[in-house]
C-alpha positions as CSV (number, residue, x, y, z in Angstrom):
1,M,-47.1,-129.0,22.6
2,T,-47.0,-126.0,20.3
3,L,-44.4,-123.5,19.3
4,R,-46.7,-120.8,20.6
5,Q,-46.6,-122.4,24.1
6,L,-42.8,-122.5,23.9
7,Q,-42.7,-118.8,22.9
8,F,-45.0,-118.0,25.9
9,F,-42.8,-120.1,28.2
10,R,-39.6,-118.4,27.0
11,E,-41.0,-114.9,27.2
12,V,-42.3,-115.3,30.7
13,V,-38.8,-116.3,31.8
14,R,-37.3,-113.3,30.0
15,T,-39.6,-110.9,31.7
16,G,-38.7,-112.1,35.2
17,F,-41.8,-114.3,35.5
18,N,-44.1,-111.4,34.9
19,V,-47.0,-112.8,32.9
20,T,-48.6,-109.4,32.3
21,A,-45.3,-108.0,30.9
22,A,-44.9,-111.1,28.7
23,A,-48.4,-110.7,27.4
24,E,-47.8,-107.1,26.5
25,R,-44.5,-107.9,24.6
26,L,-46.3,-110.7,22.7
27,F,-49.5,-108.7,22.0
28,T,-51.7,-111.2,23.7
29,S,-53.7,-111.6,26.9
30,Q,-52.4,-112.5,30.4
31,P,-55.1,-115.2,30.8
32,G,-54.2,-116.7,27.4
33,I,-50.6,-117.1,28.4
34,S,-51.5,-118.6,31.8
35,K,-53.8,-121.1,30.2
36,Q,-51.2,-122.2,27.6
37,L,-48.5,-122.6,30.3
38,R,-50.9,-124.8,32.3
39,L,-51.6,-126.9,29.2
40,L,-47.9,-127.3,28.6
41,E,-47.3,-128.4,32.1
42,E,-50.2,-130.8,31.9
43,E,-48.9,-132.4,28.7
44,L,-45.4,-132.8,30.2
45,G,-46.8,-134.1,33.4
46,L,-44.7,-131.9,35.7
47,P,-44.4,-128.3,36.9
48,L,-42.1,-126.0,35.0
49,F,-42.5,-123.1,37.4
50,A,-42.3,-122.8,41.2
51,R,-45.2,-120.7,42.5
52,S,-45.7,-118.4,45.4
53,G,-49.4,-118.2,45.8
54,R,-50.7,-117.4,42.3
55,Q,-47.5,-115.8,41.2
56,L,-44.6,-117.5,39.3
57,S,-41.4,-117.2,41.2
58,H,-38.7,-119.2,39.4
59,L,-38.1,-122.3,37.2
60,T,-38.1,-125.8,38.6
61,P,-35.1,-128.0,37.7
62,A,-37.3,-129.5,35.0
63,G,-38.2,-126.1,33.8
64,E,-34.5,-125.1,33.5
65,A,-33.9,-128.2,31.4
66,V,-37.0,-127.6,29.2
67,L,-36.0,-124.0,28.7
68,A,-32.7,-124.9,27.1
69,Y,-34.5,-127.1,24.6
70,A,-37.2,-124.6,24.0
71,E,-34.6,-121.9,23.2
72,R,-32.9,-124.2,20.8
73,A,-36.2,-125.2,19.1
74,L,-37.2,-121.5,18.7
75,R,-33.8,-120.6,17.3
76,E,-34.0,-123.3,14.7
77,I,-37.5,-122.1,13.6
78,T,-36.1,-118.7,13.2
79,N,-33.2,-120.1,11.2
80,I,-35.6,-122.0,8.9
81,K,-37.5,-118.9,8.2
82,Q,-34.3,-117.0,7.5
83,V,-33.1,-119.7,5.0
84,A,-36.4,-119.5,3.3
85,T,-36.2,-115.7,3.0
86,E,-32.6,-116.0,1.6
87,Y,-33.8,-118.2,-1.2
88,R,-37.1,-116.4,-1.8
89,E,-35.6,-112.8,-1.7
90,P,-31.8,-113.1,-2.0
91,G,-31.2,-109.4,-2.6
92,Q,-33.9,-107.9,-0.3
93,G,-34.4,-107.4,3.4
94,T,-33.0,-105.3,6.2
95,L,-29.5,-105.2,7.6
96,T,-29.3,-103.7,11.1
97,L,-26.0,-102.7,12.6
98,A,-25.2,-101.5,16.1
99,T,-21.9,-99.7,16.7
100,T,-20.2,-97.0,18.6
101,H,-20.1,-93.3,17.7
102,T,-16.5,-93.5,16.6
103,Q,-17.0,-96.4,14.3
104,A,-20.2,-94.9,12.9
105,R,-18.6,-91.5,12.3
106,Y,-15.2,-92.4,11.0
107,A,-14.8,-96.1,10.1
108,L,-18.1,-97.1,8.4
109,P,-19.3,-94.4,6.0
110,E,-17.3,-95.7,3.0
111,T,-18.3,-99.3,3.7
112,I,-22.0,-98.4,4.0
113,R,-21.8,-96.3,0.8
114,R,-20.3,-99.2,-1.1
115,F,-22.8,-101.7,0.3
116,R,-25.7,-99.5,-0.6
117,E,-24.4,-99.3,-4.2
118,L,-24.3,-103.1,-4.4
119,H,-27.6,-103.7,-2.6
120,P,-29.9,-100.8,-3.2
121,E,-33.0,-102.9,-2.2
122,V,-31.6,-103.8,1.2
123,R,-32.8,-101.5,4.0
124,F,-30.0,-100.4,6.2
125,R,-30.5,-99.5,9.9
126,L,-27.7,-98.0,12.1
127,H,-27.9,-97.9,15.9
128,Q,-25.3,-96.3,18.1
129,G,-24.4,-96.8,21.7
130,T,-21.7,-98.0,24.1
131,P,-20.1,-101.4,23.5
132,Q,-22.1,-102.9,26.3
133,Q,-25.4,-101.5,24.9
134,I,-24.7,-102.7,21.4
135,A,-23.7,-106.2,22.5
136,G,-26.9,-106.4,24.5
137,M,-28.8,-105.4,21.4
138,L,-27.2,-108.2,19.5
139,V,-28.0,-110.8,22.2
140,R,-31.6,-109.6,22.3
141,R,-31.9,-109.9,18.5
142,E,-32.4,-106.2,18.0
143,T,-29.6,-106.0,15.5
144,D,-27.9,-108.4,13.1
145,L,-24.3,-107.2,13.6
146,A,-22.3,-105.4,16.2
147,I,-19.0,-103.5,15.7
148,A,-17.1,-102.3,18.7
149,T,-13.7,-102.3,20.4
150,E,-14.7,-103.4,24.0
151,S,-17.1,-105.6,25.8
152,L,-18.3,-107.8,23.0
153,H,-16.2,-110.7,24.3
154,L,-18.1,-110.6,27.6
155,F,-21.4,-111.9,26.0
156,E,-21.9,-115.6,25.4
157,G,-23.4,-117.0,22.1
158,L,-21.6,-114.5,19.9
159,V,-19.1,-115.0,17.1
160,L,-16.3,-112.4,17.4
161,L,-13.9,-111.7,14.6
162,P,-11.2,-109.0,14.5
163,C,-11.5,-106.3,11.8
164,Y,-8.6,-103.9,12.3
165,L,-6.2,-102.5,14.9
166,W,-6.1,-98.8,15.8
167,N,-4.4,-96.5,18.2
168,R,-4.9,-93.1,19.7
169,C,-3.4,-89.6,19.4
170,L,-3.3,-86.7,21.8
171,V,-5.1,-83.5,20.7
172,V,-4.1,-80.1,21.9
173,P,-4.4,-76.5,20.8
174,P,-1.5,-74.9,19.0
175,G,1.2,-73.6,21.4
176,H,0.4,-76.2,24.1
177,P,3.5,-77.2,26.1
178,L,3.2,-80.8,24.9
179,T,3.9,-79.7,21.3
180,E,7.5,-79.0,22.4
181,E,8.1,-82.5,23.8
182,R,8.9,-85.4,21.6
183,P,8.1,-88.1,22.5
184,V,5.5,-87.3,25.1
185,T,5.8,-89.5,28.2
186,L,2.9,-91.0,30.2
187,E,4.1,-89.2,33.3
188,R,4.2,-85.9,31.6
189,L,0.8,-86.4,30.1
190,A,-0.7,-87.2,33.5
191,A,0.3,-83.8,34.7
192,F,-2.4,-82.2,32.5
193,P,-6.2,-82.5,32.8
194,L,-7.5,-85.0,30.3
195,V,-10.6,-85.0,28.0
196,T,-11.3,-88.4,26.6
197,Y,-13.7,-91.3,26.1
198,V,-15.5,-92.8,29.0
199,F,-13.2,-95.4,30.5
200,G,-14.4,-98.8,29.4
201,L,-15.6,-97.4,26.1
202,T,-13.8,-97.5,22.7
203,G,-10.7,-99.2,24.0
204,Q,-10.3,-97.0,27.0
205,S,-9.4,-99.9,29.2
206,R,-6.1,-99.9,27.4
207,V,-5.6,-96.2,28.4
208,S,-6.6,-96.7,32.0
209,A,-4.3,-99.8,32.2
210,A,-1.3,-97.9,30.9
211,F,-1.7,-95.2,33.6
212,E,-2.3,-97.8,36.3
213,E,0.8,-99.8,35.4
214,Q,3.0,-96.8,36.1
215,G,1.1,-95.9,39.3
216,L,-0.3,-92.7,37.7
217,E,-3.8,-91.3,38.4
218,P,-4.6,-88.8,35.7
219,E,-7.3,-86.2,36.2
220,V,-10.1,-86.8,33.7
221,V,-12.1,-83.6,33.7
222,L,-14.5,-84.7,31.1
223,A,-15.4,-88.1,29.6
224,A,-17.6,-88.4,26.5
225,T,-18.7,-91.1,24.1
226,D,-18.2,-88.9,21.0
227,A,-14.8,-87.7,19.7
228,E,-16.4,-84.5,18.3
229,V,-17.5,-83.6,21.8
230,I,-14.0,-84.3,23.1
231,K,-12.4,-82.0,20.4
232,T,-14.9,-79.3,21.2
233,Y,-13.8,-79.2,24.8
234,V,-10.1,-79.3,23.9
235,R,-10.8,-76.2,21.8
236,A,-12.4,-74.7,24.9
237,G,-9.2,-75.2,26.9
238,M,-10.5,-77.9,29.2
239,G,-7.5,-80.2,28.8
240,V,-5.6,-82.6,26.6
241,G,-7.8,-84.8,24.4
242,I,-7.1,-88.6,23.9
243,V,-9.1,-89.8,20.8
244,A,-8.9,-92.5,18.2
245,R,-6.4,-91.5,15.5
246,M,-9.1,-91.9,12.8
247,A,-11.1,-89.1,14.6
248,L,-8.7,-86.4,13.4
249,E,-9.8,-85.0,10.0
250,S,-8.5,-82.3,7.8
251,P,-9.3,-79.5,7.2
252,Q,-12.0,-79.5,9.9
253,D,-9.4,-80.1,12.6
254,D,-6.6,-77.8,11.3
255,D,-7.0,-75.7,14.4
256,L,-5.8,-78.6,16.6
257,V,-2.4,-80.3,16.9
258,A,-2.3,-84.1,16.9
259,L,0.5,-85.8,18.8
260,D,1.3,-89.5,18.3
261,A,0.3,-91.7,21.3
262,G,1.2,-95.1,19.8
263,H,4.1,-95.5,22.1
264,L,2.0,-94.7,25.2
265,F,-0.9,-97.1,24.7
266,D,-1.2,-100.6,23.2
267,P,-3.3,-100.7,20.0
268,S,-6.9,-101.8,20.3
269,I,-8.8,-104.3,18.2
270,T,-12.1,-103.4,16.6
271,S,-14.2,-106.5,16.1
272,I,-17.4,-107.5,14.4
273,A,-19.9,-109.8,16.1
274,F,-22.9,-111.8,15.1
275,R,-25.0,-114.5,16.8
276,S,-23.5,-118.0,16.6
277,E,-26.7,-119.9,16.2
278,E,-28.0,-118.0,13.2
279,P,-26.9,-118.3,9.5
280,L,-25.7,-115.1,7.9
281,R,-27.6,-113.8,5.0
282,G,-25.7,-113.4,1.7
283,F,-25.8,-109.6,1.8
284,T,-24.7,-109.6,5.5
285,R,-21.6,-111.7,4.6
286,E,-20.8,-109.2,1.8
287,F,-21.1,-106.2,4.2
288,I,-18.6,-107.9,6.5
289,R,-16.2,-108.5,3.7
290,I,-16.4,-104.9,2.5
291,F,-15.6,-103.7,6.0
292,A,-12.9,-106.2,6.7
293,P,-11.6,-107.9,3.4
294,H,-9.6,-110.5,5.3
295,L,-12.9,-111.9,6.7
296,T,-13.4,-114.0,3.6
297,A,-16.1,-116.5,2.8
298,E,-13.9,-119.3,4.0
299,V,-13.3,-117.5,7.3
300,L,-17.0,-116.9,7.8
301,D,-17.7,-120.5,7.0
302,R,-15.2,-121.6,9.6
303,A,-16.7,-119.2,12.2
304,E,-20.3,-120.5,11.5
305,R,-19.1,-124.2,11.7
306,A,-17.3,-123.7,15.0
307,E,-18.9,-125.8,17.7
308,D,-17.3,-124.5,20.9
309,P,-15.9,-121.2,22.3
310,E,-12.3,-122.6,22.2
311,T,-12.5,-123.1,18.4
312,L,-13.8,-119.6,18.0
313,Q,-11.1,-118.2,20.2
314,G,-8.5,-120.0,18.2
315,L,-9.8,-118.5,15.0
316,F,-9.9,-115.0,16.5
317,N,-6.2,-115.4,17.7
318,E,-5.2,-116.6,14.2
319,L,-6.8,-113.6,12.6
320,V,-5.4,-111.1,15.1
321,A,-1.9,-112.3,14.1
322,V,-2.4,-111.0,10.6
323,T,-4.4,-107.9,11.4
324,E,-2.5,-104.7,11.1
325,L,-2.9,-101.0,11.9
326,P,-4.4,-99.1,8.9
């Protein structure tokens, strides 16, 4: 049995039992993969795949069991290589981060600037997407860290730690009727067309839940992933904007009026996530601490040592209790 055979085995499963697709992703040949899978089954003395004619259709019960161990073995090989890299090149490498548009535009610039000053030899890569997309990237090992407000908790095998709380504000042009009402009620807000984030994105589940709890159905005339787009359409008179409070800047936004919405919607938690089975590199730990100083070395050690989801959830709840609005 070889590691290459285990890699072929895992990749065939990941591609839906499409050997040709697995060969393309591994830069090898389809006959080569088929041969190695046959050799693996012969060595183990049992079939790992059920077959329909010459096509692989699904895993046998034995194949399911072997896959779990193969995944674990390949993860540990990756970890060994990462530990070696950390000792061989402690201040070099690449840090890849996936996050939402709002975090990339408003929350991260200063953190990235400080990190680059401390680690000029580390290449930094930034990807943007929806919370679901960036969590998927983290699971698929396309990024080292993910920062978002929603959906990360839905993915297994991730360590999730709270970074900070934030809330929203309403954005209207000067002279809008809501500027005369303090405080703005949810019922009054629902009377106007809304321009906001896509529900389910950037904490918008909190927004939709608030309206639903009061039996209100607001008219969302435009939903976007980017606060700048939302503000552009507010300026065009499309409706009342609901954006993260951090998305209002001065003097760029002096032509808009920001109204507090903290009493309308529960605050949201922005979290950072990384894969539970991989050790963090030294510079990755430092990036996390720059972005969220309360995520100390001790906290990260506890997170990496956690052996079950319940322990991780307890640590998350403990940290949320001391996390505040900026």
